[in-house]
N, C-alpha and C positions, 0 to 999 in steps of 0.2 A: 751577649745571643739569647738567652732563655728569654729576656724581657722582651725583645724583639718578637719572638713565637708568640708569648703570649698575648702581645698588642695586637698582631695579625689575627691571632685566634679569635679576641673580643670582636675587633674590626668585624672580623667574617660572620661570626654570630649575630652581632648587632645588623647586618645589613642582610641578612636574611631573616632576622626577625623584622625588618623594616617592609620587605619583598612580600612577607605573608600578611603583614596587617594591611597595607597598598598591594595589590596584584595588580599585575599589567606595565610595573616601570622594573623591565628587566636588566637596568644598570645595577640596581642593587642586588638582584639574584646574582648575576654574571661577576661585579665587583668581590660579593662575598666569597662565592665560591674561590675566586684567582685569590683572594686573601686567604682562605683556608689552606689551599694546595700549596702556595708558598710557605705557608706558616710549617706546615708539613713536611716538605721538601728540607728547611733550616732545621727541624726537629731534628732528622735524619741524620742530617751533615755534621751538627756541628753544638747536639743537646745529647749528654748521656742518658739512655735510657729513653730516647725520641720516639721511639717505637709506642709509648704510653700517649703521648700528644695527638700520633696520627691513629691509635686505636681509637680517642675522644672525637678527632674530625671525623673519622668516617661516622660515629654513632651520630655525630648532630647533622651532617649530611643524611644520611638515612632516615634519623626522626625529621628534619626539615622535608623530606620528600613524601614520607608517608603523612606527614598533615596537609601537607597542598595538596596530595589527591584526595585525602579525607574532605577537605575545604572544597575542592572540585566536585565531589558529589554529591554536594548539599542541594539541596531543590531549591534554597533560596538563591542560590549564583546560577543555578540551572535555567530558572526562568531569565536571568539578565542576558546570558554568553549564547544560550541555545533557544532557538526557536521550537517549539513542543505543540504548538499549536498549527492548523492547516490553513490557508488563507482562503476564504470564500469571496468568489467573484460571480458578481451577474454578466452573463453574456448577452447583453443587449447593445444591436446596434446599433437602435434609434429609441432613445430613452423616453421619447414620446409617445410610446406605449404605455407608460407608465402612469398617465393622467389617470385620475380618477382611483389608484390603488390606495390600500387604506394598508397602516402598520402601526409600528409603535416607537415613540421616541425612546431610545437607549440611552442617550444622554441629554442635556438640557441643551434647546436648541436657542443661540445668543448672538445671532440669528441664526449660525450655522453650527452642525452637530451630526450624528450619526442617529440613523432610525434602523428599524428591523422588518422587513417586510418576508414575512414567512421563511425565518431564518438567514435571509440574506441580510447584512450589514449593510446602506449602502449610506455616503455622507451627502446632507440635505441641508437645505436652507430655510427658513420661514419666512414668511411675506413681511417682515418688519417684527413682529410682534415676538416676546419672550414667550418660548413653550418650556414648560416642564418638562424632565425625565418621565417616562412610563407615564406618556398621555398618549391617547389614541391620535392619529396623523391622517391627513388624504393628501396626494399629490394632485394640485390644481395645476401646475405647469410646469413646464420643462424649457431652459433656455440653453441652448447648445448644449452641453454636460451636465449642466446643474440643475437639480430637481430640486422644484420651490413646491412646500409644503405648507397646509394650515392646519389647525388643531380641530380635530371631530366633537360636534357638540352635541 
């Protein structure tokens, strides 16, 4: 019975480590926690001094929760899971009023990309030309909701 408790303990630890390595796969965390719980119950019921195994399991689960908390607080993961910026929108009912307006290409336009117009980023398309990033551009036409630009020379 001791071998079964130890095997379940090792399986639980491995599954929790896999969950820490690949967060988001809850099946590993749930299976690992169930395995540790069964190991604890079997240790208390059938193993002499099984409370030592239970104390080890509590320490392992506590350490797992601590490291997951620390991992979730990292800036690197916050950018992936939590939107920390606000989206800016240009409230323009008629995009034809943008004709003649100048801005800066934020990304390369191949033929479409993003441009900055006084702090507002918009999706734009070039008139078939490749426009490099950080190039001054001008709106020459609008078709439906599509903004067509050309580089300013």
